[in-house]
N, C-alpha and C positions, 0 to 999 in steps of 0.2 A: 502497497502498498504504500501512498506516494504521500510526501509530508502535506503538503497539497490538500491532497483529499482525509485525511485527516484531522487536520486546521477546520474543512469545512463541514464535517462533521462534528467539531465540538463547537463552533461558532453553533449551528442549527440547533444541535439540544440545547447551550448557552440561550437560544433564542426563544425555545418554546415548540419549534418548530419538528423535532428528530427529538423520537424516545430512546428509553437506554436499549430498548432493542432494535430497531434499527440502523445504526451507528453504516455508512457506507462502508462497503468492502472488510468489517469487522466483524467474522464469525462467534467469538470467543462474547459479543456484549449479553449473547443471548442471556446468559444468566446470570449477568450482572443486575445486584439490584441499586434501583435509584441512589438508596441509600449509602452504597459503598462508594456512588460518586461522587457523591457531596463528603465523603469520608476520605477520598482521596483528595478530592482536588479542596479541602481542607489543609488536609497533610502535609498536601505541596505550598498554601500560601504560607504556612507557617515556617517549614523549612526553606522558602525563598526571600521571605522577610527573614529568617535571625542570620542566613546567610548572607542580606544587604547588611545589614546591621554589623557585621562580623562578629556576630553571638557566637561561634564556634561551641559555646558550651550547651546552647540550643541544639542545632545540630547535631551534638553528640546523642543526645535526649533524644533528635527523632531518627538515628539512626539505629539498626541494628548494628553487634559486638564487630563484625568486619561488612566490607564492599567490595563485588565484586569490579574487578576496573580493569580495563586496560593496558595500561599506565605499565608495559613489566619493568621495568629499571625497579618499582618499586613494593615489585610482591615480595611477599615472607616468608610464604608459606613450606615448608619443607617437599611437600606431596606435591606443590606444583600447581598448586590449585591456585587460579588465579585470581586471588585476593588478598586483602589490603588492614591490618586493622582498623576501626573507627579512627581511633588518635592519630595512627602514622597517616590514612587520609584528609585528618584536618590541617596537620602542618607539612604533614609535605608537599600534597596535589594541591588541594584546595585555594591558595592561593596563584597557580596555577592555569584550571581548571574555573575558578573564579573571577577573572582576572571584569574589566569595566564594562567591555561589550555585553559578555555574557552577566555579567549583573546587569545591567539595564531594559535584558530580555527577559529577564526570572519571571516579571510578572507583568507580563503588556500579551496581551488573550491572542495579538494578529501575529504574534513568535512561537504561538504555545498551543503542541497539542496531545491529545488526552489517550494514547494508544493501549487496547485493553488486549491486543494481541500479540502478547509478551510469553505464553505459558507451552511456545514448543522450546525454549529454553528458560523453562525448570528448572528439571536437572542442573543445570549450571548452580543454582541454591541451592543445594543439599547441602547444605554440613549446618553444623547445630549451629557457630557465631553467626548466622542469618536467622532461622525457626529452632525451632526447639519440633521433633520429626513430629509431631503432633498435631502442632501450628502448619511441619510445609505439605503434609500430605490432601489438606485441602485447601492453602493457598491459594491464590492469585497472587503476580505477581507484574503487574499493567506496568507503563514509562509513560514517564513526562516528556516529549519530546517540546526542545527552545533549539530552533531556527537561529545559527549563530553567523549563519554566510549564508544571506539570497543566492536564489536561481539564477543562472544567468547564462549570457548564447561562453561567456567562457567558463561558468563554475554552472558544475553540480548543484553548489549551494552544502551546506552542512550541518547536520542538529548535533547539540550534543543530547545525548539521556541518560534520563535519570529513571530511573528502576526502585519500585516501593514494594514492601512483600506485607501483605495482612497480616496481623499477631494478633492474640487476644487484646491487646494494649494497642490498637489501632494499626495507620500503617505508617510503617519503616523504612528510609531511606539504606537500601542494601544492592545499587549497581552501578557505577557508571559508564557508559560506551560515547563513542559517536560513531556517524552517520557522513558520509561514508570515513 
């Protein structure tokens, strides 16, 4: 699914034109309750506001103990799983990931899309530092996509993807990647 379709689906949902059971091109949305969508959007807003304010204590509270991350030079697991502790993510990666351009877009609804079709990657998050085994079995792992480089004739664009897992304590930030 392209970012444009996700953005359109998100905009239509926010305007009330589109229900949660009919997101364009997103198959897994069928089982998503409207309250889950609101909970994710609320978690995202809190997370984004904490990042913008530089409140890394709050970012940590809103996150799993570790984060799946495609920044391989910071991976610390002996099993080569692509994880970094949330503390290391905050200290080493957040200044680079949350640059001025990205921070300016975190709450800009024209630059955001909520992707509920991320469960094909669910097995990547099967680590106790992300969620307990019992939470993991029923978990959904949606992503919030932030467009950081617009699509143009010279560039296919770029999004930063922030994954969240639903736990008994609400949605927790648990993954970061880029597209492309």
